[in-house]
Legacy VTK file of the C-alpha trace (Angstrom):
# vtk DataFile Version 3.0
C-alpha trace
ASCII
DATASET POLYDATA
POINTS 106 float
5.443 -3.721 2.227
5.766 -0.517 0.212
6.996 -0.518 -3.396
8.001 2.893 -4.830
9.842 3.289 -8.089
11.038 5.491 -10.896
12.384 4.614 -14.365
15.737 3.597 -12.838
14.873 1.577 -9.737
12.304 0.259 -7.288
12.642 0.720 -3.511
10.927 -1.913 -1.370
10.411 -1.513 2.353
9.106 -4.313 4.551
8.271 -3.814 8.177
6.681 -1.279 10.458
6.547 2.436 9.756
7.017 4.516 12.896
7.642 8.209 12.275
5.118 9.823 9.908
5.107 13.609 9.515
2.698 15.720 7.474
4.291 18.816 5.915
1.970 20.699 3.574
0.978 18.303 0.783
3.752 15.855 1.756
3.307 12.649 3.741
6.787 11.816 5.034
8.049 8.608 6.571
11.218 9.475 8.473
12.428 6.168 9.881
16.019 4.950 10.169
16.625 2.925 7.023
13.429 4.053 5.259
12.460 7.496 4.020
9.393 8.120 1.900
8.181 11.512 0.687
4.765 11.250 -0.943
2.885 14.214 -2.455
-0.699 13.532 -1.401
-2.018 16.080 -3.915
-0.415 14.100 -6.778
-2.530 11.014 -6.064
-5.251 11.010 -8.730
-6.626 7.545 -7.952
-6.235 4.754 -5.439
-7.255 1.176 -6.108
-7.819 -1.832 -3.905
-6.500 -4.695 -6.040
-7.344 -8.323 -5.270
-5.059 -10.849 -6.964
-5.519 -14.618 -6.876
-2.256 -16.486 -6.193
-1.284 -20.052 -5.364
-1.191 -18.904 -1.708
-4.718 -17.475 -1.837
-5.999 -13.973 -2.401
-3.450 -11.135 -2.078
-4.721 -7.542 -1.737
-2.844 -4.316 -2.355
-3.459 -0.587 -2.236
-2.118 0.982 -5.436
-1.735 4.744 -5.936
-1.606 6.427 -9.368
-0.976 9.948 -10.673
-3.123 11.814 -13.219
-1.210 10.211 -16.128
-1.903 6.714 -14.784
1.662 6.149 -13.590
2.193 4.131 -10.445
3.188 6.223 -7.427
3.278 3.438 -4.822
1.969 -0.057 -4.155
1.347 -1.343 -0.633
0.975 -5.003 0.316
0.706 -6.835 3.596
4.062 -8.344 4.494
4.156 -12.088 3.874
6.503 -14.792 2.653
5.904 -17.132 -0.310
3.773 -20.059 0.811
1.996 -17.969 3.458
-1.542 -16.652 3.249
-2.194 -12.943 3.503
-2.895 -11.622 7.004
-6.572 -11.042 7.774
-5.906 -7.747 9.552
-4.246 -6.328 6.418
-7.067 -7.452 4.150
-9.714 -6.100 6.506
-7.882 -2.757 6.795
-7.925 -2.376 3.007
-11.565 -3.411 2.754
-12.438 -0.752 5.349
-11.096 1.915 2.952
-13.591 1.097 0.207
-16.320 3.739 0.082
-19.736 2.263 0.762
-18.286 -1.098 1.782
-20.152 -2.992 4.493
-18.591 -2.925 7.962
-18.157 -6.705 7.930
-14.782 -8.327 7.478
-13.712 -10.343 4.458
-13.127 -14.067 5.002
-9.446 -15.030 5.036
LINES 1 107
106 0 1 2 3 4 5 6 7 8 9 10 11 12 13 14 15 16 17 18 19 20 21 22 23 24 25 26 27 28 29 30 31 32 33 34 35 36 37 38 39 40 41 42 43 44 45 46 47 48 49 50 51 52 53 54 55 56 57 58 59 60 61 62 63 64 65 66 67 68 69 70 71 72 73 74 75 76 77 78 79 80 81 82 83 84 85 86 87 88 89 90 91 92 93 94 95 96 97 98 99 100 101 102 103 104 105
């Protein structure tokens, strides 16, 4: 799930992303029903966020600009009452610099 917003709205996309095209500093998702144009050079920080919920731990990748504004938040797709998928959590953990190669218990 990808959450991208501005002061007027938030766009949420759930499901697979198929067509990704790099064009200069832009990462573009060009799928039917979902377009995303992300300036990679505007990402000042990226955080792996682990949130406790009634359904267990939920992890997200959150991207911020130099002013600390949210650019995008990415979560593993899940429904209320369902635990987070292990493959999503392990993918995020693999992005952490210096993290051990082991997987995180789900």
